[in-house]
VOZA-182207 format. One record per residue: residue number from 0; residue in three letters; x negated, y, z negated of N, C-alpha, C in turn. Coordinates in Angstrom, 2 decimals, decimal comma. Layout:
BEGIN
+-----+------+---------+---------+---------+---------+---------+---------+---------+---------+---------+
| seq | type |     n_u |     n_v |     n_w |    ca_u |    ca_v |    ca_w |     c_u |     c_v |     c_w |
+-----+------+---------+---------+---------+---------+---------+---------+---------+---------+---------+
| NUM |  Ala |       X |       Y |       Z |       X |       Y |       Z |       X |       Y |       Z |
...
+-----+------+---------+---------+---------+---------+---------+---------+---------+---------+---------+
END
This chain:
BEGIN
+-----+------+---------+---------+---------+---------+---------+---------+---------+---------+---------+
| seq | type |     n_u |     n_v |     n_w |    ca_u |    ca_v |    ca_w |     c_u |     c_v |     c_w |
+-----+------+---------+---------+---------+---------+---------+---------+---------+---------+---------+
|   0 |  Met |  -92,33 |   92,14 |  -84,60 |  -92,46 |   91,29 |  -85,77 |  -93,44 |   91,90 |  -86,77 |
|   1 |  Ser |  -94,57 |   92,41 |  -86,31 |  -95,53 |   93,00 |  -87,23 |  -94,98 |   94,28 |  -87,86 |
|   2 |  Arg |  -94,11 |   94,98 |  -87,14 |  -93,49 |   96,17 |  -87,72 |  -92,67 |   95,81 |  -88,94 |
|   3 |  Gln |  -91,98 |   94,68 |  -88,89 |  -91,17 |   94,23 |  -90,01 |  -92,05 |   93,94 |  -91,23 |
|   4 |  Ser |  -93,17 |   93,25 |  -91,04 |  -94,03 |   92,94 |  -92,18 |  -94,66 |   94,20 |  -92,74 |
|   5 |  Asn |  -94,99 |   95,17 |  -91,89 |  -95,52 |   96,44 |  -92,38 |  -94,47 |   97,19 |  -93,20 |
|   6 |  Arg |  -93,24 |   97,13 |  -92,75 |  -92,15 |   97,78 |  -93,47 |  -91,96 |   97,13 |  -94,84 |
|   7 |  Thr |  -92,04 |   95,82 |  -94,91 |  -91,92 |   95,11 |  -96,18 |  -93,03 |   95,52 |  -97,13 |
|   8 |  Thr |  -94,25 |   95,60 |  -96,62 |  -95,39 |   96,02 |  -97,43 |  -95,19 |   97,44 |  -97,92 |
|   9 |  Asp |  -94,74 |   98,33 |  -97,03 |  -94,48 |   99,72 |  -97,41 |  -93,41 |   99,80 |  -98,49 |
|  10 |  Asn |  -92,35 |   98,99 |  -98,38 |  -91,29 |   98,99 |  -99,38 |  -91,81 |   98,52 | -100,73 |
|  11 |  Lys |  -92,64 |   97,48 | -100,75 |  -93,21 |   97,00 | -102,01 |  -94,08 |   98,07 | -102,65 |
|  12 |  Lys |  -94,87 |   98,76 | -101,83 |  -95,73 |   99,83 | -102,34 |  -94,88 |  100,97 | -102,90 |
|  13 |  Met |  -93,81 |  101,33 | -102,19 |  -92,93 |  102,39 | -102,67 |  -92,25 |  101,96 | -103,97 |
|  14 |  Asn |  -91,78 |  100,70 | -104,04 |  -91,14 |  100,22 | -105,26 |  -92,12 |  100,24 | -106,42 |
|  15 |  Ser |  -93,37 |   99,84 | -106,17 |  -94,39 |   99,84 | -107,19 |  -94,67 |  101,25 | -107,68 |
|  16 |  Glu |  -94,81 |  102,19 | -106,76 |  -95,06 |  103,58 | -107,15 |  -93,88 |  104,18 | -107,87 |
|  17 |  Leu |  -92,66 |  103,87 | -107,45 |  -91,47 |  104,35 | -108,13 |  -91,41 |  103,82 | -109,55 |
|  18 |  Phe |  -91,71 |  102,54 | -109,71 |  -91,73 |  101,93 | -111,04 |  -92,78 |  102,62 | -111,93 |
|  19 |  Thr |  -93,96 |  102,82 | -111,38 |  -95,05 |  103,45 | -112,13 |  -94,66 |  104,86 | -112,58 |
|  20 |  Leu |  -94,08 |  105,62 | -111,68 |  -93,67 |  106,98 | -112,02 |  -92,51 |  107,00 | -113,02 |
|  21 |  Thr |  -91,56 |  106,08 | -112,85 |  -90,44 |  105,99 | -113,78 |  -90,92 |  105,60 | -115,17 |
|  22 |  Tyr |  -91,86 |  104,65 | -115,22 |  -92,42 |  104,25 | -116,51 |  -93,14 |  105,43 | -117,16 |
|  23 |  Gly |  -93,86 |  106,19 | -116,37 |  -94,54 |  107,38 | -116,89 |  -93,56 |  108,38 | -117,49 |
|  24 |  Ala |  -92,41 |  108,57 | -116,81 |  -91,39 |  109,48 | -117,33 |  -90,82 |  108,95 | -118,65 |
|  25 |  Leu |  -90,65 |  107,64 | -118,75 |  -90,15 |  107,02 | -119,98 |  -91,12 |  107,27 | -121,13 |
|  26 |  Val |  -92,41 |  107,02 | -120,90 |  -93,41 |  107,22 | -121,95 |  -93,46 |  108,69 | -122,35 |
|  27 |  Thr |  -93,39 |  109,58 | -121,38 |  -93,39 |  111,02 | -121,67 |  -92,22 |  111,40 | -122,56 |
|  28 |  Gln |  -91,04 |  110,87 | -122,25 |  -89,86 |  111,17 | -123,05 |  -90,00 |  110,61 | -124,47 |
|  29 |  Leu |  -90,54 |  109,41 | -124,59 |  -90,75 |  108,84 | -125,93 |  -91,71 |  109,69 | -126,74 |
|  30 |  Cys |  -92,75 |  110,21 | -126,09 |  -93,71 |  111,09 | -126,78 |  -93,02 |  112,36 | -127,28 |
|  31 |  Lys |  -92,04 |  112,84 | -126,54 |  -91,28 |  114,03 | -126,96 |  -90,33 |  113,70 | -128,10 |
|  32 |  Asp |  -89,74 |  112,48 | -128,06 |  -88,72 |  112,09 | -129,03 |  -89,28 |  111,67 | -130,38 |
|  33 |  Tyr |  -90,50 |  111,15 | -130,42 |  -91,07 |  110,64 | -131,67 |  -92,26 |  111,48 | -132,08 |
|  34 |  Glu |  -92,46 |  111,57 | -133,39 |  -93,46 |  112,47 | -133,93 |  -94,90 |  112,00 | -133,73 |
|  35 |  Asn |  -95,12 |  110,69 | -133,75 |  -96,50 |  110,23 | -133,65 |  -96,64 |  109,06 | -132,68 |
|  36 |  Asp |  -97,86 |  108,83 | -132,27 |  -98,14 |  107,79 | -131,28 |  -97,81 |  106,39 | -131,79 |
|  37 |  Glu |  -98,01 |  106,14 | -133,07 |  -97,71 |  104,81 | -133,61 |  -96,24 |  104,47 | -133,43 |
|  38 |  Glu |  -95,38 |  105,46 | -133,62 |  -93,94 |  105,23 | -133,43 |  -93,62 |  105,00 | -131,96 |
|  39 |  Val |  -94,27 |  105,73 | -131,07 |  -94,09 |  105,52 | -129,63 |  -94,55 |  104,11 | -129,26 |
|  40 |  Asn |  -95,69 |  103,68 | -129,80 |  -96,20 |  102,33 | -129,54 |  -95,19 |  101,27 | -129,98 |
|  41 |  Lys |  -94,59 |  101,48 | -131,16 |  -93,58 |  100,54 | -131,66 |  -92,37 |  100,48 | -130,73 |
|  42 |  Gln |  -91,93 |  101,64 | -130,26 |  -90,78 |  101,69 | -129,36 |  -91,09 |  101,01 | -128,03 |
|  43 |  Leu |  -92,29 |  101,23 | -127,48 |  -92,67 |  100,57 | -126,23 |  -92,71 |   99,06 | -126,41 |
|  44 |  Asp |  -93,25 |   98,60 | -127,54 |  -93,29 |   97,18 | -127,82 |  -91,88 |   96,60 | -127,95 |
|  45 |  Lys |  -91,02 |   97,31 | -128,66 |  -89,64 |   96,87 | -128,85 |  -88,90 |   96,80 | -127,51 |
|  46 |  Met |  -89,07 |   97,83 | -126,67 |  -88,43 |   97,83 | -125,35 |  -88,96 |   96,67 | -124,51 |
|  47 |  Gly |  -90,27 |   96,47 | -124,56 |  -90,88 |   95,37 | -123,81 |  -90,35 |   94,03 | -124,28 |
|  48 |  Tyr |  -90,23 |   93,86 | -125,58 |  -89,69 |   92,61 | -126,14 |  -88,30 |   92,33 | -125,58 |
|  49 |  Asn |  -87,45 |   93,35 | -125,60 |  -86,09 |   93,18 | -125,07 |  -86,09 |   92,85 | -123,58 |
|  50 |  Ile |  -87,01 |   93,44 | -122,84 |  -87,14 |   93,11 | -121,41 |  -87,59 |   91,67 | -121,25 |
|  51 |  Gly |  -88,59 |   91,26 | -122,02 |  -89,13 |   89,90 | -121,93 |  -88,09 |   88,83 | -122,23 |
|  52 |  Val |  -87,25 |   89,10 | -123,23 |  -86,20 |   88,15 | -123,61 |  -85,27 |   87,88 | -122,43 |
|  53 |  Arg |  -85,02 |   88,90 | -121,62 |  -84,13 |   88,75 | -120,46 |  -84,89 |   88,33 | -119,20 |
|  54 |  Leu |  -86,11 |   88,77 | -119,08 |  -86,89 |   88,52 | -117,86 |  -87,29 |   87,05 | -117,70 |
|  55 |  Ile |  -87,39 |   86,33 | -118,80 |  -87,83 |   84,93 | -118,72 |  -86,85 |   84,10 | -117,90 |
|  56 |  Glu |  -85,57 |   84,39 | -117,99 |  -84,59 |   83,64 | -117,19 |  -84,82 |   83,86 | -115,70 |
|  57 |  Asp |  -85,04 |   85,09 | -115,31 |  -85,33 |   85,40 | -113,91 |  -86,62 |   84,72 | -113,48 |
|  58 |  Phe |  -87,63 |   84,78 | -114,32 |  -88,91 |   84,17 | -114,00 |  -88,77 |   82,67 | -113,78 |
|  59 |  Leu |  -88,09 |   81,98 | -114,68 |  -87,94 |   80,53 | -114,57 |  -87,12 |   80,15 | -113,33 |
|  60 |  Ala |  -86,11 |   80,95 | -113,02 |  -85,29 |   80,67 | -111,84 |  -86,05 |   80,90 | -110,54 |
|  61 |  Arg |  -86,81 |   81,99 | -110,46 |  -87,51 |   82,34 | -109,23 |  -88,81 |   81,58 | -109,02 |
|  62 |  Ser |  -89,46 |   81,18 | -110,09 |  -90,79 |   80,57 | -109,94 |  -90,74 |   79,05 | -109,87 |
|  63 |  Ser |  -89,68 |   78,45 | -110,32 |  -89,55 |   76,98 | -110,41 |  -90,71 |   76,35 | -111,17 |
|  64 |  Val |  -91,22 |   77,07 | -112,17 |  -92,27 |   76,55 | -113,04 |  -91,60 |   75,72 | -114,12 |
|  65 |  Gly |  -92,15 |   74,56 | -114,37 |  -91,62 |   73,69 | -115,43 |  -92,20 |   74,06 | -116,78 |
|  66 |  Arg |  -91,88 |   73,26 | -117,78 |  -92,39 |   73,49 | -119,14 |  -93,89 |   73,27 | -119,16 |
|  67 |  Cys |  -94,60 |   74,21 | -119,75 |  -96,06 |   74,10 | -119,87 |  -96,40 |   73,10 | -120,97 |
|  68 |  Gln |  -97,46 |   72,35 | -120,75 |  -97,85 |   71,32 | -121,70 |  -98,66 |   71,86 | -122,87 |
|  69 |  Asp |  -99,41 |   72,95 | -122,63 | -100,23 |   73,50 | -123,71 | -100,44 |   75,00 | -123,48 |
|  70 |  Phe | -101,15 |   75,62 | -124,41 | -101,35 |   77,06 | -124,36 | -102,23 |   77,48 | -123,18 |
|  71 |  Arg | -103,17 |   76,62 | -122,79 | -104,02 |   76,92 | -121,63 | -103,20 |   76,97 | -120,35 |
|  72 |  Glu | -102,29 |   76,04 | -120,19 | -101,42 |   76,04 | -119,01 | -100,51 |   77,27 | -119,03 |
|  73 |  Thr | -100,02 |   77,62 | -120,21 |  -99,18 |   78,82 | -120,35 |  -99,96 |   80,06 | -119,91 |
|  74 |  Ala | -101,20 |   80,15 | -120,33 | -102,05 |   81,29 | -119,96 | -102,20 |   81,38 | -118,44 |
|  75 |  Asp | -102,44 |   80,24 | -117,80 | -102,59 |   80,23 | -116,34 | -101,31 |   80,64 | -115,63 |
|  76 |  Val | -100,18 |   80,17 | -116,11 |  -98,89 |   80,53 | -115,49 |  -98,62 |   82,03 | -115,66 |
|  77 |  Ile |  -98,91 |   82,56 | -116,84 |  -98,73 |   84,00 | -117,06 |  -99,58 |   84,79 | -116,08 |
|  78 |  Ala | -100,85 |   84,42 | -115,97 | -101,79 |   85,19 | -115,13 | -101,52 |   85,01 | -113,65 |
|  79 |  Lys | -101,38 |   83,76 | -113,21 | -101,32 |   83,48 | -111,78 |  -99,94 |   83,60 | -111,16 |
|  80 |  Val |  -98,90 |   83,46 | -111,99 |  -97,54 |   83,50 | -111,45 |  -96,79 |   84,75 | -111,92 |
|  81 |  Ala |  -96,68 |   84,93 | -113,23 |  -95,84 |   86,01 | -113,77 |  -96,38 |   87,40 | -113,44 |
|  82 |  Phe |  -97,65 |   87,64 | -113,73 |  -98,21 |   88,97 | -113,44 |  -98,17 |   89,25 | -111,94 |
|  83 |  Lys |  -98,46 |   88,23 | -111,14 |  -98,44 |   88,41 | -109,69 |  -97,02 |   88,73 | -109,21 |
|  84 |  Met |  -96,04 |   88,02 | -109,76 |  -94,65 |   88,18 | -109,34 |  -94,09 |   89,56 | -109,71 |
|  85 |  Tyr |  -94,39 |   90,03 | -110,92 |  -93,75 |   91,26 | -111,39 |  -94,61 |   92,51 | -111,27 |
|  86 |  Leu |  -95,93 |   92,37 | -111,31 |  -96,79 |   93,56 | -111,23 |  -97,70 |   93,56 | -110,01 |
|  87 |  Gly |  -97,75 |   92,44 | -109,29 |  -98,56 |   92,39 | -108,09 | -100,05 |   92,29 | -108,34 |
|  88 |  Val | -100,44 |   91,90 | -109,55 | -101,85 |   91,72 | -109,89 | -102,05 |   90,34 | -110,52 |
|  89 |  Thr | -103,27 |   89,84 | -110,44 | -103,58 |   88,55 | -111,05 | -104,74 |   88,74 | -112,02 |
|  90 |  Pro | -104,43 |   88,82 | -113,32 | -105,51 |   88,98 | -114,30 | -106,31 |   87,68 | -114,44 |
|  91 |  Ser | -107,53 |   87,80 | -114,90 | -108,31 |   86,60 | -115,17 | -108,09 |   86,21 | -116,63 |
|  92 |  Val | -108,08 |   84,90 | -116,85 | -107,92 |   84,35 | -118,20 | -109,32 |   84,01 | -118,69 |
|  93 |  Thr | -109,72 |   84,61 | -119,81 | -111,09 |   84,44 | -120,28 | -111,16 |   84,58 | -121,80 |
|  94 |  Asn | -112,36 |   84,46 | -122,33 | -112,65 |   84,67 | -123,76 | -111,79 |   83,80 | -124,67 |
|  95 |  Trp | -111,70 |   82,51 | -124,35 | -110,95 |   81,59 | -125,20 | -111,64 |   81,46 | -126,55 |
|  96 |  Ser | -110,86 |   81,39 | -127,61 | -111,40 |   81,14 | -128,94 | -111,82 |   79,67 | -129,01 |
|  97 |  Pro | -112,74 |   79,32 | -129,91 | -113,16 |   77,92 | -130,03 | -111,99 |   76,98 | -130,33 |
|  98 |  Ala | -110,99 |   77,47 | -131,06 | -109,83 |   76,63 | -131,40 | -108,85 |   76,51 | -130,24 |
|  99 |  Gly | -109,02 |   77,33 | -129,19 | -108,13 |   77,28 | -128,04 | -106,77 |   77,90 | -128,29 |
| 100 |  Asp | -106,68 |   78,75 | -129,32 | -105,40 |   79,37 | -129,64 | -105,36 |   80,87 | -129,35 |
| 101 |  Glu | -106,41 |   81,38 | -128,71 | -106,47 |   82,80 | -128,41 | -107,29 |   83,01 | -127,14 |
| 102 |  Phe | -106,83 |   83,95 | -126,29 | -107,53 |   84,23 | -125,04 | -107,29 |   85,68 | -124,63 |
| 103 |  Ser | -108,01 |   86,10 | -123,61 | -107,84 |   87,45 | -123,07 | -107,33 |   87,38 | -121,64 |
| 104 |  Leu | -106,47 |   88,31 | -121,30 | -106,07 |   88,56 | -119,91 | -106,79 |   89,83 | -119,50 |
| 105 |  Ile | -107,66 |   89,72 | -118,50 | -108,43 |   90,87 | -118,04 | -107,83 |   91,38 | -116,74 |
| 106 |  Leu | -107,38 |   92,63 | -116,77 | -106,82 |   93,28 | -115,58 | -107,86 |   94,25 | -115,03 |
| 107 |  Glu | -108,32 |   93,99 | -113,82 | -109,25 |   94,92 | -113,18 | -108,55 |   96,25 | -112,90 |
| 108 |  Ser | -107,27 |   96,15 | -112,54 | -106,46 |   97,36 | -112,35 | -105,08 |   97,11 | -112,95 |
| 109 |  Asn | -104,60 |   98,08 | -113,70 | -103,29 |   98,00 | -114,33 | -102,36 |   98,92 | -113,56 |
| 110 |  Pro | -101,38 |   98,36 | -112,84 | -100,49 |   99,20 | -112,03 |  -99,68 |  100,20 | -112,84 |
| 111 |  Leu |  -99,51 |   99,97 | -114,12 |  -98,74 |  100,92 | -114,94 |  -99,48 |  102,24 | -115,15 |
| 112 |  Val | -100,80 |  102,23 | -114,99 | -101,57 |  103,44 | -115,29 | -102,01 |  104,21 | -114,05 |
| 113 |  Asp | -101,51 |  103,82 | -112,88 | -101,78 |  104,62 | -111,68 | -101,22 |  106,02 | -111,93 |
| 114 |  Phe | -101,94 |  107,03 | -111,54 | -101,54 |  108,44 | -111,66 | -101,48 |  108,93 | -113,11 |
| 115 |  Val | -102,13 |  108,24 | -114,06 | -101,99 |  108,59 | -115,48 | -103,32 |  109,05 | -116,08 |
| 116 |  Glu | -103,23 |  110,11 | -116,87 | -104,32 |  110,54 | -117,73 | -103,71 |  110,82 | -119,09 |
| 117 |  Leu | -104,30 |  110,27 | -120,14 | -103,78 |  110,51 | -121,48 | -104,18 |  111,90 | -121,96 |
| 118 |  Pro | -103,23 |  112,67 | -122,48 | -103,58 |  113,98 | -123,06 | -104,43 |  113,79 | -124,32 |
| 119 |  Asp | -105,25 |  114,77 | -124,63 | -106,13 |  114,70 | -125,80 | -105,37 |  114,52 | -127,11 |
| 120 |  Asn | -104,16 |  115,04 | -127,18 | -103,40 |  114,95 | -128,43 | -102,67 |  113,61 | -128,60 |
| 121 |  His | -102,95 |  112,64 | -127,74 | -102,33 |  111,30 | -127,86 | -103,40 |  110,22 | -127,91 |
| 122 |  Asn | -104,35 |  110,37 | -128,84 | -105,47 |  109,43 | -128,97 | -105,04 |  108,03 | -129,37 |
| 123 |  Ala | -103,97 |  107,89 | -130,11 | -103,54 |  106,58 | -130,61 | -102,47 |  105,93 | -129,72 |
| 124 |  Leu | -102,08 |  106,59 | -128,65 | -101,04 |  106,05 | -127,77 | -101,58 |  104,85 | -126,98 |
| 125 |  Ile | -100,85 |  103,75 | -127,05 | -101,16 |  102,57 | -126,24 | -100,15 |  102,59 | -125,09 |
| 126 |  Tyr | -100,54 |  103,25 | -124,02 |  -99,64 |  103,59 | -122,92 |  -98,90 |  102,38 | -122,36 |
| 127 |  Ser |  -99,57 |  101,28 | -122,18 |  -98,96 |  100,09 | -121,56 |  -98,47 |   99,07 | -122,58 |
| 128 |  Asn |  -98,19 |   99,52 | -123,79 |  -97,79 |   98,61 | -124,86 |  -96,52 |   97,82 | -124,54 |
| 129 |  Leu |  -95,76 |   98,29 | -123,57 |  -94,57 |   97,58 | -123,11 |  -94,94 |   96,14 | -122,71 |
| 130 |  Leu |  -96,12 |   95,96 | -122,10 |  -96,54 |   94,63 | -121,65 |  -96,67 |   93,65 | -122,82 |
| 131 |  Cys |  -97,16 |   94,13 | -123,95 |  -97,28 |   93,25 | -125,13 |  -95,91 |   92,75 | -125,55 |
| 132 |  Gly |  -94,96 |   93,64 | -125,59 |  -93,60 |   93,25 | -125,97 |  -92,96 |   92,30 | -124,97 |
| 133 |  Val |  -93,19 |   92,54 | -123,67 |  -92,63 |   91,66 | -122,64 |  -93,16 |   90,24 | -122,83 |
| 134 |  Leu |  -94,44 |   90,10 | -123,03 |  -95,04 |   88,77 | -123,21 |  -94,52 |   88,11 | -124,48 |
| 135 |  Arg |  -94,45 |   88,84 | -125,58 |  -93,94 |   88,27 | -126,83 |  -92,49 |   87,81 | -126,67 |
| 136 |  Gly |  -91,65 |   88,67 | -126,08 |  -90,24 |   88,35 | -125,93 |  -90,01 |   87,16 | -125,02 |
| 137 |  Ala |  -90,70 |   87,13 | -123,88 |  -90,52 |   86,03 | -122,94 |  -90,98 |   84,70 | -123,55 |
| 138 |  Leu |  -92,13 |   84,71 | -124,21 |  -92,64 |   83,47 | -124,78 |  -91,81 |   83,00 | -125,97 |
| 139 |  Glu |  -91,24 |   83,93 | -126,70 |  -90,37 |   83,53 | -127,80 |  -89,15 |   82,77 | -127,28 |
| 140 |  Met |  -88,67 |   83,12 | -126,12 |  -87,51 |   82,45 | -125,54 |  -87,83 |   81,03 | -125,08 |
| 141 |  Val |  -89,11 |   80,73 | -124,92 |  -89,51 |   79,35 | -124,59 |  -90,23 |   78,72 | -125,79 |
| 142 |  Gln |  -89,82 |   79,14 | -126,98 |  -90,24 |   78,59 | -128,26 |  -91,73 |   78,73 | -128,56 |
| 143 |  Met |  -92,33 |   79,86 | -128,19 |  -93,72 |   80,13 | -128,56 |  -93,81 |   81,48 | -129,25 |
| 144 |  Ala |  -94,31 |   81,47 | -130,48 |  -94,57 |   82,73 | -131,17 |  -96,01 |   83,11 | -130,89 |
| 145 |  Val |  -96,21 |   84,33 | -130,39 |  -97,55 |   84,81 | -130,07 |  -97,72 |   86,24 | -130,59 |
| 146 |  Asp |  -98,98 |   86,59 | -130,77 |  -99,34 |   87,97 | -131,09 | -100,06 |   88,50 | -129,86 |
| 147 |  Val |  -99,66 |   89,67 | -129,38 | -100,28 |   90,26 | -128,18 | -100,68 |   91,69 | -128,51 |
| 148 |  Arg | -101,91 |   92,05 | -128,15 | -102,39 |   93,40 | -128,41 | -103,39 |   93,80 | -127,33 |
| 149 |  Phe | -103,61 |   95,10 | -127,21 | -104,62 |   95,60 | -126,29 | -105,97 |   95,62 | -126,98 |
| 150 |  Ala | -106,98 |   95,03 | -126,33 | -108,34 |   95,06 | -126,85 | -109,17 |   96,12 | -126,13 |
| 151 |  Gln | -108,88 |   96,34 | -124,85 | -109,54 |   97,37 | -124,05 | -108,50 |   98,01 | -123,15 |
| 152 |  Asp | -108,78 |   99,25 | -122,76 | -107,84 |   99,97 | -121,91 | -108,60 |  100,95 | -121,03 |
| 153 |  Thr | -108,37 |  100,90 | -119,73 | -109,06 |  101,81 | -118,81 | -108,70 |  103,26 | -119,10 |
| 154 |  Leu | -107,53 |  103,50 | -119,67 | -107,15 |  104,88 | -120,02 | -108,01 |  105,44 | -121,16 |
| 155 |  Arg | -108,66 |  104,56 | -121,88 | -109,52 |  104,98 | -122,99 | -111,00 |  104,93 | -122,59 |
| 156 |  Gly | -111,25 |  104,78 | -121,30 | -112,63 |  104,79 | -120,82 | -113,27 |  103,43 | -120,67 |
| 157 |  Asp | -112,55 |  102,35 | -121,00 | -113,10 |  101,01 | -120,81 | -113,11 |  100,66 | -119,33 |
| 158 |  Asn | -113,96 |   99,70 | -118,95 | -114,06 |   99,31 | -117,54 | -112,87 |   98,51 | -117,06 |
| 159 |  Val | -112,23 |   97,79 | -117,98 | -111,09 |   96,93 | -117,64 | -110,00 |   97,11 | -118,69 |
| 160 |  Thr | -108,83 |   96,57 | -118,38 | -107,75 |   96,49 | -119,36 | -107,73 |   95,05 | -119,86 |
| 161 |  Glu | -107,81 |   94,89 | -121,18 | -107,83 |   93,55 | -121,76 | -106,69 |   93,40 | -122,75 |
| 162 |  Leu | -105,83 |   92,43 | -122,48 | -104,77 |   92,04 | -123,40 | -105,25 |   90,80 | -124,14 |
| 163 |  Arg | -105,17 |   90,82 | -125,45 | -105,58 |   89,67 | -126,26 | -104,31 |   88,98 | -126,75 |
| 164 |  Met | -104,21 |   87,68 | -126,49 | -103,02 |   86,92 | -126,86 | -103,40 |   85,77 | -127,79 |
| 165 |  Lys | -102,71 |   85,67 | -128,93 | -102,98 |   84,61 | -129,90 | -101,72 |   83,80 | -130,15 |
| 166 |  Phe | -101,86 |   82,48 | -130,04 | -100,77 |   81,56 | -130,34 | -100,59 |   81,51 | -131,86 |
| 167 |  Ile |  -99,36 |   81,71 | -132,32 |  -99,09 |   81,66 | -133,76 |  -98,47 |   80,32 | -134,14 |
| 168 |  Lys |  -97,37 |   79,96 | -133,45 |  -96,72 |   78,68 | -133,75 |  -95,70 |   78,34 | -132,69 |
| 169 |  Arg |  -95,33 |   77,09 | -132,63 |  -94,24 |   76,64 | -131,79 |  -92,96 |   76,84 | -132,60 |
| 170 |  Ile |  -91,97 |   77,46 | -132,01 |  -90,71 |   77,74 | -132,68 |  -89,77 |   76,56 | -132,48 |
| 171 |  Glu |  -89,26 |   76,05 | -133,58 |  -88,31 |   74,94 | -133,51 |  -86,93 |   75,49 | -133,19 |
| 172 |  Glu |  -86,24 |   74,79 | -132,30 |  -84,87 |   75,21 | -131,99 |  -83,97 |   74,86 | -133,15 |
| 173 |  Asn |  -83,26 |   75,85 | -133,64 |  -82,32 |   75,64 | -134,73 |  -80,92 |   75,60 | -134,14 |
| 174 |  Leu |  -80,36 |   74,40 | -134,08 |  -79,00 |   74,25 | -133,59 |  -78,01 |   74,47 | -134,72 |
| 175 |  Pro |  -76,90 |   75,10 | -134,45 |  -75,88 |   75,26 | -135,50 |  -75,40 |   73,89 | -135,97 |
| 176 |  Ala |  -75,00 |   73,80 | -137,22 |  -74,52 |   72,53 | -137,79 |  -73,42 |   71,96 | -136,93 |
| 177 |  Gly |  -73,52 |   70,67 | -136,63 |  -72,49 |   70,01 | -135,82 |  -72,79 |   70,02 | -134,34 |
| 178 |  Asp |  -73,83 |   70,75 | -133,88 |  -74,16 |   70,80 | -132,45 |  -75,28 |   69,86 | -132,07 |
| 179 |  Glu |  -75,71 |   68,99 | -132,98 |  -76,79 |   68,07 | -132,65 |  -76,26 |   67,05 | -131,72 |
+-----+------+---------+---------+---------+---------+---------+---------+---------+---------+---------+
END
């Protein structure tokens, strides 16, 4: 019985490492295809957005999480359920703005940057920018417009990775005429 659980753990670790290496190959190819880091950052965000738009359905089906009542609850679900489910880490939710419309997700370790060192000629590259797009895309599908950006990054010498998320507005569902 313990052999089976060890095998499951080994498979998850292998899947995680395979994902990390595959993501690294993707970023490397984007750096070759585009002239500057800003364009690579845009592409990573765009790809992440498209993933998030589709990933939210899987998340809602697998997690059985209901509709969040406010932005604080949304932050907790993102940190404690979504990040744990898809990346195997649980970031802390901190640095709330006084208005309660902005917070930070602090990752002690970012699984996307295992085995990664940024080359000197890519100072403006936001290597994990895919995460910003995933969060924006997923939340847009549940009628929340947010702005997500990196405030700190361990690849740039910071002690932690910090994603800053700001609530912009609740998106109203626009039904086609006659579908009310």
